[in-house]
C-alpha positions in Angstrom: 130.8 47.6 127.0 130.2 49.7 123.9 127.2 52.3 123.8 124.3 51.1 122.0 123.2 54.7 121.1 125.8 56.9 119.8 126.0 60.5 120.6 126.4 63.4 118.5 129.4 63.6 116.4 132.4 65.3 117.7 133.0 68.8 116.5 135.5 69.0 113.4 134.4 65.5 112.5 133.3 65.3 109.0 129.7 64.6 108.2 128.7 61.2 106.3 129.5 61.1 102.9 126.3 62.0 101.0 126.3 58.4 99.3 125.7 56.9 102.6 123.1 59.2 103.4 121.1 58.6 100.3 121.8 54.7 100.8 120.2 55.0 104.1 117.2 57.4 103.2 116.4 54.7 100.4 116.4 52.0 102.7 114.4 53.5 105.2 112.0 54.8 102.7 111.6 51.0 101.2 111.1 49.6 104.5 108.5 52.0 105.6 106.6 51.4 102.3 106.9 47.6 102.5 106.0 47.9 106.5 102.7 50.0 105.5 101.8 47.9 102.5 102.2 44.5 104.3 99.8 46.0 107.2 97.4 47.0 104.8 97.3 43.7 102.8 96.9 41.9 106.1 93.9 44.4 107.0 92.5 43.8 103.8 92.4 39.7 103.9 91.2 40.2 107.8 88.2 42.1 106.0 87.8 39.7 103.5 87.7 42.3 100.7 
């Protein structure tokens, strides 16, 4: 069975390309912003503001 959580990279293995890291950063930042806005608007609706 394949491991779900990967360990640290092997020594000598090249790091991911900068574009890949940048895309992951942007995706995670947008996901966090979207989740925060969703919770904020849901709370606002519950409080009827």
